[in-house]
N, CA, C and O atoms as a GROMACS GRO file, in nm:
protein
  300
    1MET      N    1  22.791   9.888  12.933
    1MET     CA    2  22.729   9.918  13.101
    1MET      C    3  22.643   9.777  13.147
    1MET      O    4  22.535   9.753  13.093
    2GLY      N    5  22.690   9.700  13.235
    2GLY     CA    6  22.593   9.570  13.260
    2GLY      C    7  22.496   9.603  13.348
    2GLY      O    8  22.484   9.724  13.363
    3LEU      N    9  22.403   9.515  13.428
    3LEU     CA   10  22.275   9.540  13.462
    3LEU      C   11  22.304   9.592  13.636
    3LEU      O   12  22.220   9.642  13.712
    4PHE      N   13  22.453   9.561  13.666
    4PHE     CA   14  22.455   9.644  13.817
    4PHE      C   15  22.605   9.717  13.741
    4PHE      O   16  22.669   9.679  13.643
    5SER      N   17  22.627   9.842  13.838
    5SER     CA   18  22.720   9.924  13.766
    5SER      C   19  22.802   9.987  13.902
    5SER      O   20  22.832  10.106  13.911
    6PHE      N   21  22.830   9.888  14.001
    6PHE     CA   22  22.893   9.952  14.124
    6PHE      C   23  23.068  10.024  14.082
    6PHE      O   24  23.139   9.973  13.996
    7GLY      N   25  23.096  10.109  14.137
    7GLY     CA   26  23.181  10.148  14.184
    7GLY      C   27  23.228  10.253  14.031
    7GLY      O   28  23.344  10.290  14.010
    8LYS      N   29  23.098  10.287  13.931
    8LYS     CA   30  23.124  10.359  13.875
    8LYS      C   31  23.024  10.468  13.903
    8LYS      O   32  22.908  10.458  13.942
    9LYS      N   33  23.097  10.580  13.872
    9LYS     CA   34  23.048  10.687  13.933
    9LYS      C   35  22.921  10.762  13.788
    9LYS      O   36  22.986  10.793  13.688
   10LYS      N   37  22.835  10.777  13.780
   10LYS     CA   38  22.772  10.826  13.648
   10LYS      C   39  22.835  11.028  13.648
   10LYS      O   40  22.835  11.114  13.735
   11THR      N   41  22.872  11.026  13.523
   11THR     CA   42  22.872  11.172  13.502
   11THR      C   43  22.780  11.306  13.486
   11THR      O   44  22.699  11.327  13.397
   12PRO      N   45  22.802  11.361  13.555
   12PRO     CA   46  22.705  11.499  13.521
   12PRO      C   47  22.625  11.455  13.417
   12PRO      O   48  22.506  11.443  13.448
   13ASP      N   49  22.652  11.432  13.316
   13ASP     CA   50  22.568  11.399  13.183
   13ASP      C   51  22.479  11.339  13.178
   13ASP      O   52  22.363  11.368  13.149
   14GLU      N   53  22.548  11.200  13.222
   14GLU     CA   54  22.473  11.067  13.223
   14GLU      C   55  22.330  11.108  13.375
   14GLU      O   56  22.216  11.061  13.365
   15LYS      N   57  22.367  11.187  13.483
   15LYS     CA   58  22.275  11.201  13.583
   15LYS      C   59  22.179  11.253  13.472
   15LYS      O   60  22.081  11.184  13.444
   16LYS      N   61  22.204  11.395  13.395
   16LYS     CA   62  22.112  11.464  13.367
   16LYS      C   63  21.992  11.344  13.268
   16LYS      O   64  21.870  11.337  13.283
   17ALA      N   65  22.062  11.277  13.189
   17ALA     CA   66  22.028  11.206  13.076
   17ALA      C   67  21.928  11.112  13.154
   17ALA      O   68  21.817  11.093  13.104
   18HIS      N   69  21.958  11.058  13.262
   18HIS     CA   70  21.872  10.940  13.345
   18HIS      C   71  21.774  11.011  13.396
   18HIS      O   72  21.660  10.966  13.379
   19GLU      N   73  21.791  11.149  13.476
   19GLU     CA   74  21.678  11.188  13.524
   19GLU      C   75  21.591  11.238  13.428
   19GLU      O   76  21.473  11.240  13.463
   20ALA      N   77  21.617  11.280  13.310
   20ALA     CA   78  21.522  11.329  13.193
   20ALA      C   79  21.412  11.197  13.144
   20ALA      O   80  21.290  11.205  13.131
   21ALA      N   81  21.510  11.061  13.120
   21ALA     CA   82  21.453  10.969  13.076
   21ALA      C   83  21.355  10.922  13.213
   21ALA      O   84  21.260  10.844  13.199
   22THR      N   85  21.379  10.959  13.298
   22THR     CA   86  21.291  10.913  13.400
   22THR      C   87  21.190  10.974  13.438
   22THR      O   88  21.093  10.909  13.477
   23LYS      N   89  21.184  11.150  13.438
   23LYS     CA   90  21.093  11.175  13.415
   23LYS      C   91  20.984  11.162  13.299
   23LYS      O   92  20.865  11.162  13.330
   24ALA      N   93  21.027  11.150  13.159
   24ALA     CA   94  20.967  11.104  13.049
   24ALA      C   95  20.910  10.974  13.070
   24ALA      O   96  20.816  10.945  12.996
   25HIS      N   97  20.959  10.862  13.186
   25HIS     CA   98  20.849  10.762  13.182
   25HIS      C   99  20.756  10.813  13.290
   25HIS      O  100  20.644  10.763  13.287
   26LYS      N  101  20.778  10.899  13.381
   26LYS     CA  102  20.713  10.912  13.450
   26LYS      C  103  20.544  10.952  13.390
   26LYS      O  104  20.438  10.900  13.426
   27VAL      N  105  20.567  11.076  13.272
   27VAL     CA  106  20.477  11.122  13.253
   27VAL      C  107  20.360  11.032  13.179
   27VAL      O  108  20.237  11.018  13.183
   28ALA      N  109  20.483  10.977  13.104
   28ALA     CA  110  20.403  10.877  13.005
   28ALA      C  111  20.358  10.820  13.079
   28ALA      O  112  20.272  10.899  13.118
   29THR      N  113  20.345  10.712  13.150
   29THR     CA  114  20.291  10.644  13.261
   29THR      C  115  20.125  10.707  13.272
   29THR      O  116  20.023  10.660  13.222
   30GLU      N  117  20.142  10.816  13.348
   30GLU     CA  118  20.043  10.874  13.412
   30GLU      C  119  19.947  10.930  13.325
   30GLU      O  120  19.828  10.944  13.354
   31ILE      N  121  20.005  10.966  13.204
   31ILE     CA  122  19.884  11.009  13.065
   31ILE      C  123  19.816  10.881  13.042
   31ILE      O  124  19.693  10.890  13.042
   32GLU      N  125  19.867  10.758  13.021
   32GLU     CA  126  19.849  10.634  13.005
   32GLU      C  127  19.748  10.633  13.113
   32GLU      O  128  19.643  10.582  13.074
   33LYS      N  129  19.745  10.674  13.241
   33LYS     CA  130  19.666  10.606  13.362
   33LYS      C  131  19.533  10.659  13.338
   33LYS      O  132  19.427  10.597  13.353
   34ILE      N  133  19.554  10.838  13.281
   34ILE     CA  134  19.434  10.929  13.281
   34ILE      C  135  19.348  10.904  13.120
   34ILE      O  136  19.248  10.965  13.084
   35GLU      N  137  19.421  10.801  13.045
   35GLU     CA  138  19.336  10.765  12.897
   35GLU      C  139  19.255  10.646  12.962
   35GLU      O  140  19.135  10.619  12.958
   36LYS      N  141  19.379  10.573  13.035
   36LYS     CA  142  19.262  10.414  13.092
   36LYS      C  143  19.167  10.470  13.159
   36LYS      O  144  19.059  10.418  13.129
   37GLU      N  145  19.156  10.575  13.258
   37GLU     CA  146  19.049  10.573  13.315
   37GLU      C  147  18.931  10.653  13.242
   37GLU      O  148  18.811  10.629  13.254
   38MET      N  149  18.981  10.736  13.178
   38MET     CA  150  18.855  10.787  13.069
   38MET      C  151  18.797  10.738  12.981
   38MET      O  152  18.694  10.786  12.935
   39GLU      N  153  18.869  10.602  12.927
   39GLU     CA  154  18.805  10.523  12.826
   39GLU      C  155  18.703  10.454  12.921
   39GLU      O  156  18.592  10.436  12.872
   40ARG      N  157  18.725  10.412  13.056
   40ARG     CA  158  18.614  10.338  13.168
   40ARG      C  159  18.542  10.426  13.211
   40ARG      O  160  18.434  10.385  13.254
   41LEU      N  161  18.563  10.548  13.216
   41LEU     CA  162  18.438  10.645  13.237
   41LEU      C  163  18.343  10.643  13.132
   41LEU      O  164  18.223  10.642  13.161
   42HIS      N  165  18.391  10.642  12.983
   42HIS     CA  166  18.293  10.651  12.911
   42HIS      C  167  18.234  10.542  12.896
   42HIS      O  168  18.111  10.554  12.893
   43LYS      N  169  18.279  10.421  12.883
   43LYS     CA  170  18.216  10.300  12.914
   43LYS      C  171  18.107  10.341  12.969
   43LYS      O  172  18.002  10.368  12.912
   44LEU      N  173  18.137  10.348  13.106
   44LEU     CA  174  18.058  10.377  13.253
   44LEU      C  175  17.908  10.477  13.200
   44LEU      O  176  17.794  10.446  13.233
   45MET      N  177  17.941  10.596  13.115
   45MET     CA  178  17.871  10.660  13.079
   45MET      C  179  17.742  10.659  13.025
   45MET      O  180  17.638  10.719  13.053
   46GLU      N  181  17.790  10.534  12.897
   46GLU     CA  182  17.696  10.525  12.794
   46GLU      C  183  17.557  10.456  12.885
   46GLU      O  184  17.441  10.476  12.848
   47LYS      N  185  17.587  10.385  12.993
   47LYS     CA  186  17.547  10.300  13.058
   47LYS      C  187  17.464  10.329  13.177
   47LYS      O  188  17.388  10.258  13.244
   48SER      N  189  17.500  10.459  13.185
   48SER     CA  190  17.431  10.545  13.319
   48SER      C  191  17.317  10.670  13.291
   48SER      O  192  17.309  10.749  13.197
   49PRO      N  193  17.218  10.652  13.433
   49PRO     CA  194  17.118  10.774  13.378
   49PRO      C  195  17.165  10.909  13.376
   49PRO      O  196  17.261  10.950  13.440
   50ALA      N  197  17.101  10.969  13.308
   50ALA     CA  198  17.133  11.129  13.293
   50ALA      C  199  17.203  11.193  13.409
   50ALA      O  200  17.310  11.251  13.395
   51ASN      N  201  17.120  11.178  13.563
   51ASN     CA  202  17.215  11.227  13.688
   51ASN      C  203  17.310  11.207  13.690
   51ASN      O  204  17.392  11.299  13.698
   52GLU      N  205  17.354  11.061  13.682
   52GLU     CA  206  17.501  11.028  13.719
   52GLU      C  207  17.595  11.070  13.544
   52GLU      O  208  17.717  11.088  13.547
   53GLN      N  209  17.542  11.075  13.452
   53GLN     CA  210  17.641  11.129  13.341
   53GLN      C  211  17.705  11.258  13.368
   53GLN      O  212  17.815  11.292  13.324
   54LYS      N  213  17.606  11.348  13.464
   54LYS     CA  214  17.651  11.511  13.482
   54LYS      C  215  17.787  11.468  13.580
   54LYS      O  216  17.889  11.537  13.583
   55LYS      N  217  17.776  11.388  13.631
   55LYS     CA  218  17.889  11.358  13.732
   55LYS      C  219  17.987  11.266  13.669
   55LYS      O  220  18.097  11.293  13.718
   56ILE      N  221  17.991  11.222  13.629
   56ILE     CA  222  18.101  11.158  13.530
   56ILE      C  223  18.125  11.214  13.448
   56ILE      O  224  18.247  11.200  13.450
   57ASN      N  225  18.089  11.324  13.297
   57ASN     CA  226  18.117  11.417  13.291
   57ASN      C  227  18.206  11.550  13.343
   57ASN      O  228  18.267  11.622  13.265
   58GLU      N  229  18.203  11.570  13.493
   58GLU     CA  230  18.244  11.668  13.532
   58GLU      C  231  18.395  11.560  13.610
   58GLU      O  232  18.475  11.621  13.681
   59LYS      N  233  18.413  11.425  13.590
   59LYS     CA  234  18.531  11.379  13.664
   59LYS      C  235  18.614  11.343  13.524
   59LYS      O  236  18.735  11.320  13.526
   60MET      N  237  18.535  11.342  13.407
   60MET     CA  238  18.651  11.385  13.274
   60MET      C  239  18.644  11.445  13.253
   60MET      O  240  18.676  11.441  13.134
   61LYS      N  241  18.598  11.606  13.295
   61LYS     CA  242  18.672  11.719  13.248
   61LYS      C  243  18.827  11.769  13.359
   61LYS      O  244  18.929  11.828  13.322
   62ARG      N  245  18.795  11.724  13.478
   62ARG     CA  246  18.875  11.725  13.589
   62ARG      C  247  19.007  11.655  13.564
   62ARG      O  248  19.118  11.699  13.595
   63LEU      N  249  18.974  11.508  13.486
   63LEU     CA  250  19.108  11.424  13.377
   63LEU      C  251  19.168  11.514  13.296
   63LEU      O  252  19.289  11.532  13.296
   64ILE      N  253  19.076  11.582  13.214
   64ILE     CA  254  19.151  11.621  13.110
   64ILE      C  255  19.196  11.758  13.110
   64ILE      O  256  19.261  11.804  13.017
   65ASP      N  257  19.160  11.832  13.226
   65ASP     CA  258  19.247  11.949  13.281
   65ASP      C  259  19.361  11.908  13.312
   65ASP      O  260  19.451  11.974  13.260
   66LYS      N  261  19.420  11.753  13.430
   66LYS     CA  262  19.488  11.713  13.447
   66LYS      C  263  19.624  11.701  13.350
   66LYS      O  264  19.741  11.740  13.350
   67LYS      N  265  19.523  11.612  13.255
   67LYS     CA  266  19.634  11.576  13.144
   67LYS      C  267  19.701  11.718  13.068
   67LYS      O  268  19.822  11.732  13.050
   68GLN      N  269  19.636  11.780  13.045
   68GLN     CA  270  19.716  11.915  12.981
   68GLN      C  271  19.813  11.938  13.076
   68GLN      O  272  19.928  11.939  13.032
   69LYS      N  273  19.792  11.963  13.231
   69LYS     CA  274  19.874  12.018  13.311
   69LYS      C  275  20.034  11.902  13.229
   69LYS      O  276  20.142  11.921  13.173
   70ILE      N  277  19.962  11.808  13.268
   70ILE     CA  278  20.123  11.736  13.256
   70ILE      C  279  20.188  11.742  13.151
   70ILE      O  280  20.310  11.735  13.162
   71GLN      N  281  20.117  11.760  12.986
   71GLN     CA  282  20.179  11.772  12.880
   71GLN      C  283  20.235  11.907  12.909
   71GLN      O  284  20.349  11.940  12.877
   72ALA      N  285  20.167  11.969  12.960
   72ALA     CA  286  20.248  12.117  12.946
   72ALA      C  287  20.375  12.133  13.030
   72ALA      O  288  20.461  12.217  13.003
   73GLY      N  289  20.382  12.063  13.116
   73GLY     CA  290  20.493  12.005  13.191
   73GLY      C  291  20.476  12.097  13.339
   73GLY      O  292  20.568  12.155  13.396
   74LYS      N  293  20.350  12.093  13.376
   74LYS     CA  294  20.378  12.193  13.512
   74LYS      C  295  20.345  12.104  13.658
   74LYS      O  296  20.339  12.153  13.770
   75LEU      N  297  20.324  11.945  13.619
   75LEU     CA  298  20.304  11.854  13.762
   75LEU      C  299  20.426  11.741  13.737
   75LEU      O  300  20.446  11.653  13.821
   0.00000   0.00000   0.00000
């Protein structure tokens, strides 16, 4: 199958496989974004005073919850 497949209809199986691959890619991309953000927050937390660390910690907790929901397939 070339770069462009005009005129060729996808079979239902191909369609399902494509949708599953697309969803898996979206999930993987979203998890990657969350991990990068958590890394950034962790570095920021090391430099921050105690009152800022509480706020950063809350953000990290929300990101962890979001990541777990995504991995469970609920988002």
